[in-house]
N, C-alpha and C positions, 0 to 999 in steps of 0.2 A: 270166716273172719271178716270178709268184705261186707257181709250182711250186718254185722255188729257195727262196723264203721259207718255204713249207710244209715242205720237207725240212729246212731249218735249224731250224725250230721243233721238229720231231719229234726231230731229232738232239740238240738242246739239252735237251729234256725227258729223253731217254734218259740222257744224260751226267749230268744233275742227279740223276736217280733213282738211278743206280748209285753216284754219288759221295757223296750225302748220306743216302740211305735204304736202301742195300744192296739195291737192286732190288725193293723191296717193292711198288711200284705195277705194275711190269712183271710180277712173279710173280702178283699178284692178277688182272691183266688176262688173262694166259694161262689161269689156272684158270677164269675166267669164260667165256672162249671155249670151253674144253673142255666145260664144263657145258652151254653153249648148243648146241653141236654134238651132244652126247649126247642132249639133249632133243629136237632136231629129228630125230635118227636118222641123221645122216650119218656 
């Protein structure tokens, strides 16, 4: 049951971000992941 709640929370955040912020938080998160992987060397 907790997995369903977690998935709903993540999906709700993604919908909110795209609807109200034009995906700003998703984009910055992806850029941060790319930066971290480049720093690690993967």
